[in-house]
C-alpha positions, 0 to 999 in steps of 0.5 A, a space after each residue: 858431726 865434728 864439733 865446730 872449732 868455734 866451740 872447742 875451747 869450753 874453758 873460755 865459756 866457763 870463764 864467762 860464766 864465772 864473770 857473770 856469777 862474780 861480777 868481776 873479771 879479776 875475781 873470775 881470773 883468780 878462781 880459774 888460776 890465771 892473771 887478770 890480763 890473761 883472763 881479759 885476753 881470753 874473753 876478748 878472743 871469745 868475743 872476736 870468735 863469736 862476733 858479738 860483745 859479751 861484757 860491759 866493762 866499767 871501772 866498777 866491774 863487768 856485767 854481761 850484755 844481753 847477747 852475753 847473757 844468752 851465750 852464758 845460758 847456752 854455755 851453762 848446759 854445755 859446761 854442766 855436760 862437760 863436768 858430768 863427762 869428766 866425773 864419769 871418766 874419773 869414776 871409770 879410771 878409779 874403777 880401772 885402777 882398783 883392779 889389775 888383771 894379769 896373765 903370765 906363763 907358768 914359770 913367771 906366775 909361780 916363781 916371780 910374780 908372787 914377789 912382784 905382786 906383794 910389792 905392787 900391793 904395798 903401793 896400792 893396798 886396796 888393789 884387787 889382783 886377778 892372775 891367770 897362769 897359762 902357756 905363753 901362746 895363750 898369754 899373748 892371745 889374752 893380752 891382744 884380746 884386751 882380757 888382761 892389763 899386762 902379760 908375761 911370757 917366756 917363749 921366743 915367739 910373739 904374734 903381731 900386735 904385741 909390744 915386748 920388754 925384757 924384765 928378767 932372764 932365765 936358764 933352761 936346765 936338763 934334769 933327771 932322777 938320781 940314778 939315771 944313766 946320764 947322771 953318771 956321765 962326767 961330761 954330761 950329754 951331747 946336744 944330739 943326744 938331747 935332741 934324739 931323746 924323748 923328754 917329759 915335756 909341756 904342751 907344744 905351745 909352752 914357752 919352755 918347750 918352744 925355747 928349747 926347740 928354738 935352741 936346738 935348731 940354733 945348734 944345727 939340729 934338724 930332727 927332734 924326738 917327740 915327747 915321752 909325756 906331755 904334762 900340763 904343769 911344771 910341778 907335774 913334770 918334776 914329779 914324773 922326772 923324780 919318779 924315773 919317767 925320763 929326762 926333762 928340760 925346765 926353768 932353773 927358777 923352777 928346780 932350784 929347790 929340787 937340785 939343792 935337796 938332791 931330788 933331781 940332778 942337773 945334766 950338762 949339755 956339750 956341743 961337738 967340735 965345730 957345732 954351735 953351743 946350745 943357747 939355754 938362756 932366755 928372756 922373760 918379757 912383759 907384753 902389752 898391745 902396741 900403741 897402748 901406754 901402761 898406766 896405774 897398777 899395770 905400769 907399777 907392776 912392770 916397773 917392779 918386774 924390771 928391777 
């Protein structure tokens, strides 16, 4: 049953209890942080709503009428229940703000989130953080299910119900082992050659793989070769490529060290005349359920990521 509008303003009843305890509207007003005229107006409005006189007003102060004393006794139980509710909600908020649950695609989890989490921990030293690294599709599902407070994805597609905001950009890079035939080509390879070559790849729901497939389709490619190998982590793919298994396409964030050391070689990809170029840049996005506002450490982590 909905709460009657007559009793929606518990603050006026709380003010009445203060008058009963302090014996003065002025003292009650000071305790509640309002002016005496404002307190008097609220109490008169309460009397009009209830239809009974609550106070005997005299030059020496204010005392409760018989009806006022009864109302005050009944109101005391409601006020105490409201205070208990407020305390319980406050305890829940403290518990919620003491932990941060994050799910992120592997690229974000391995190469960006460590620095972001160090920054958020400096603002919340007692914060406990749980980070789950998984593919973008699984991140989206965990966020929708309410299992985590904030997610980060790298794939181009998102299920309905998620709000997404760009926090970083990335570029996909074609890589091979030193000595691979592609490495001897001055002009690199064509988009068609890349599409027709079986690559060392992540699973089908990986954000990196989905971004590559989307870019190939955007360049007019209709058929894409099946993977040479499907591996579950970026690190495994890098080792496989360096060992000579075949080419791969990975985030530039993930391979910067290997390119600098010469363990892997970057291959340029060119479009044929009249063909749209291959769009290998992508956005990394923070995601949370539509209609929910970020708060506490999750809001702070999002702000840090955007910087």
